C-alpha positions, 0 to 999 in steps of 0.5 A: 500500500505504501509503495502504491501511495508513493507511486501516485505521489511521484506522478502527482508532483510532475511539474507544470511547464509553460512556453511561448506560443507559435503563430501556428503549430510547427516543429522540425525535430525529425520526429513528426510534422504538423498536420490537422488531417493526421487524426484527432488531437488525442491520436496525434498526441498518442502517436508522438508519444509512441514515436518518442518511446520507439526511439528507446525501444519501448512499446506503444501506449494505449489511448484510454477514452475514460482517462481522456474524458477526465483530462478534458475536464481538468483542462477545462478546470484550468481554463476556467481558473486560469488567472487564479492562484488555484492553477499557479505553479504546482497548484494546478495539479490539485483541483479545489472542489469548490471552484468552477469546473472541478470534478472527481475525474478531472482531479484524478487526471490533475494528480497524475499528469503533465500539464501545459499552459497556453500552448499552441498545439498539443504536439508542441506540448509533448515536445516541450515535456520531453525537453525538460527533466521532470516531465520526460520521466513518465513519458519514457517509463517502461511500465507506462501502459495507458495515457489520457489526453485533455485540452481546453481552448483559450480565447486567443486560440492556445490551449490548456493541455494535460497528459495523464499516465497510468502504469501497468499493474504489477508491471516489471520490465527489467530488460528495459531498464535503464532508459537513456535519452536522447537515444543512442545514435539518435540524430536531430536532437534539439539544442535547448532546455525547455521551461519547467516548474520547479526549474532544475537549472541553478539561478533559473536560467537557460541551458542545453537540452537535458540528457537523462538515464532513467532507472526504476524509481525505487531502486537504490542508485548511488555514486553517480559520476558522469561525463559529456564530451563533444565531437572534438573531444572537449568536455562539456560543462553541465549541471548534474542532478541525480537521486543522491544530489537532486537539483531541487527538493523535487524527487529524482525517482531513479533519473540521472540528468545532465543539463548542459550549462549552454545550449548544445552546438548544432550538427555536433556529435556528443558522447555520454558516460554514466558510472554508478552503483545500481542495486549495489553493483557497479555499472557503466553506460555509454551512448552518443547522439547528434544534434539538429542542423540549424535552419537558415532563416531570413529575418526579413521574410515573414513567412520564413520567420513564422515557419521557424517558430519553435525550431532551432534556426540561424536568423540573419537580419539588419539591426534596426534598433537596440536597448536595455529592458527588464530594469537592466537585466537584459538587452535587445536588438531588433532585426527584420522589418517593422511591417510584418502582419503576424507579429510586431517585432523580431528581436534578439534577447540578450542577458546582461552578462552576455551583453557586457561581453558584446560591448554593452552598446547597441550602436555597435550593431545598429545598421549592421547585418547579424546572424543569431543562433537560437529558437524563435518564440512568439511572446504574447501573440505579438513579439518574436524573440530569439533568446540567447545564452552565450555571445557566440550565438550572435555574430556580425556578418557581411 
């Protein structure tokens, strides 16, 4: 009984994530393409979850209509209470029975689901959950058997989304453990960490795409040591979060996670090594993967920028304006035309310390052509921003 309770608690504390909304659903991760004709929303989510699981040789899941009904109710509960404390952060997992939209079925979903606020498309949500530490774990669990999918549309066209997980009863799949992701020899791996609450990145900053290896949640795992090396043999700096030393007070539940301190480099092969004591026996796990190639985008081409939303890209454009924002915490450089119809501005968002490394004055850039490596995001349905983490992501070009 205690074990069953702990398993429920493990899922119920899954973090809530949020991210910028694309103009319309699109991604280019090598796993899927957006197509409204590709079945119902629920089926498209299931198929994408199955594709992620197939990467690591895990079986497909069952889309459970009863679970999805509860998740639809929970998504509607989140929509109705969107601007209240009831759905702030982890509160969104626990329905308050006196609030609009509350139900027993919806509450069951909230306690055992990944949640996403203001997402353009539920497949974008799945990509987002896979780009972080805590959300990824249940999607890649070997014991996962059934899922439920729920969503509720907001006035601006975005969605509140829920993905519920139910493990097989008494399931033991020892041959499938551990599960490493990105998978061995996988290509087209994204470059950056997504958004997550709680945020396991020290200081709450940005970082590279997480590398995880997942063991059974209640097995003893100790003495974890890890290395991450790029294709040139250089060690990559990362934050290590493991069951003995988790990044936050939220439990690791058998997951070892390497979070690169900077975004991964495009078209680069990385090699991972994990050493640990598992079930009181020493073990070593090695694998490698290759990151996605950047898409070349003309910042002056509205259609091209629109298609690049949420896609790792290299955008080139002329700097029209620059300045300081967020009370001096960041700077921006506006690139691209001011006449776009689908958004008001395209700008590069630069942290204060990086801005200092680049000279600290917009005059150096205004009128110059720059190329920026990053992932464009649509903020508030109005601005396309390209956040960067390192000065090497921004270059003046001829």
